[in-house]
N, C-alpha and C positions, 0 to 999 in steps of 0.2 A: 555700685551704681556707675562708676567710671566705665566699666566693661560693657554695661548695658547701653549706655548713651553714646559711646564712641562711634558706633556705626552710623549714627545720625548727625555726626559732626559736632557733637556737644562735648566739651571738655569739662571734667569735674576737677575742682581744685579744693584741697582741704587747707584751711588756715587754722592752725592750732595754737591759740594763745595760752600763755602761762598765766600767772597771777598778774592782773593789770590793776593799777591804782584807779579805782572808780568808786562811786558810792553804792555799788551793787549790794554790799553787805547791809547797808541801811534799808534796803528795800526787801530784804529777805523776811519771810514769815515762817516761824517754826510752829509745829503743832503744839497746841496747849498742853496736851498730856506729856510731851517730851520735856516741858519746862517745869512740871510738877516735881518737887524735890524727892518724892517717893517713887518717881518713875525710874526704871532701870536705865533710861536714856539720858536722864538729867545730867549726870557727870560727863558723859560722852559729848553731849551737846555743848556743854561749857568748854570742854577741852578743844573741840573743833572750832568753836567761835574764837577762842584765844589764839589758837594756832593760825587760823585764817587771818586774824587781825595782824599778827606778826608778819605773816607772809605778804600782806598788803603793803606794809611799811617798806618792804624791800622789793616790791613789785615794779614792773615796768610801767611806763607811761602809755596812755592810749595812742600816742604818736607812733610807738613801735608797731602796734597792730596796723594802724593806718598805712604806714610805709610798706609793710609786708603785703597787705591787700593790694596796694597800688602796684607793687612789683609783680604780683601774681596775675593781675588782670591786664597788665600792659606787656607782659612777656610774649614774645613770638612763639615760644615753645615752653609753656609753663610746666613746672613740675607738678606731680600729684599732691605733694605735701609741702607745706611751708610752716615753719615754727616761728612763733613770735614771742620773744622774751628769753632771757638767760636761764630762768628757772626751768622752763619746759625743755630747753636744750640740754640742761644738766640731767633732768629726769630721764630723757630718752637716751642720752649717752650712757647713763647708769643701767638702763634697761638692756642695752646692747651688751653690756659687760657683766651682767648678773644673771643668775638663774631666776625663774619666776618667783620662787620662794624668797630669795634675797631681796628682790625688787619690792615684793609685797611688804616685807618686813621694814624696808627703808621708808616706803611711802606711809605705812601705818605709823611708824615712829615720828615722821615729820608732821603728820596730820593730827596725831593724838597726843601731842606733848602735854 
């Protein structure tokens, strides 16, 4: 999109937040069948919920995202990509230093505890 809109004087900026401490999880709705103990997704859903709750406890405040957005929109020459939160910085740093398979394994391990 950035390449398509640049000729029209429109700059595209990506703000990529990590895990941010909000009440987002409280608003999530899971499919009924995935919650059925006989569903093959039941255990997976429980693991993801537990992992996400743990990540939220160590997540960044919403102020972190607000400051990054302010920096992006007030910059004379904004970057294409802005990261918001230590966790996303760590993940992308890992991605730069790992093969796709290693990164996949690390993320799966973190999300499916």
